[in-house]
N, C-alpha and C positions, 0 to 999 in steps of 0.2 A: 505494500499499500504506499502511496506517496502522499507527502503533505499537500493539502489544498492551497497553501499560500506560496510556498517556494518550490514545490516539486521534489524535495529530497526525500530519501527513506524515513519512514516515521519511526520513533522509539515508543516502546510500550508505555513508558512513564507519562509521555505528553499526547498519546494517540488521540485524534487522528493526525496531530501535528508532529513535527520533527523537533521542536523546542518550545520552551516558554515564550520565547520572542514571538514566533508564529503564531501561538495561541493568543498572546496579548494583541497581535495585530488584528486577528479575527474578532476578537471581543470589541476591539475598538470600532471596527466596521459595523458591528450591531449596534453599538452604543451611539454612533454619529449618524445612524441612519442610511448607510451605504447599502445595507442589506434590508429587504422589507419582506414581510410576508403578507400576501393578499388577504383581505378580510372576508370570511364566508358568512358574516352576520346577515340576518335577514333585512334589517333596517338599512344597512348599506346598499343591498342590492335593490331595494324598493326605491330609494333615493336616485340611484343611478337611472333607473327605468323613468321615474318621474322627470328627472333633469332632461331626458332625450325625447319627451313627447312633444311632437309639433303642436302648435297653437295655444300651448299652456304658459301663460306669462311666467317669467322667472322673476324672484325677488332680487333686488339690487343692494 
């Protein structure tokens, strides 16, 4: 298995990363919003549908 950050071989202690440095880089990406998980909440899906309905006035 290779490290998802740098591509080096992983070490059991830091798996799936090769070092604490790469694990910290990955954590920083999650914390600053570089990674995002799409929402599956029903309210979000309804809002998206309502926002795309033609002829419905949108709030400003």
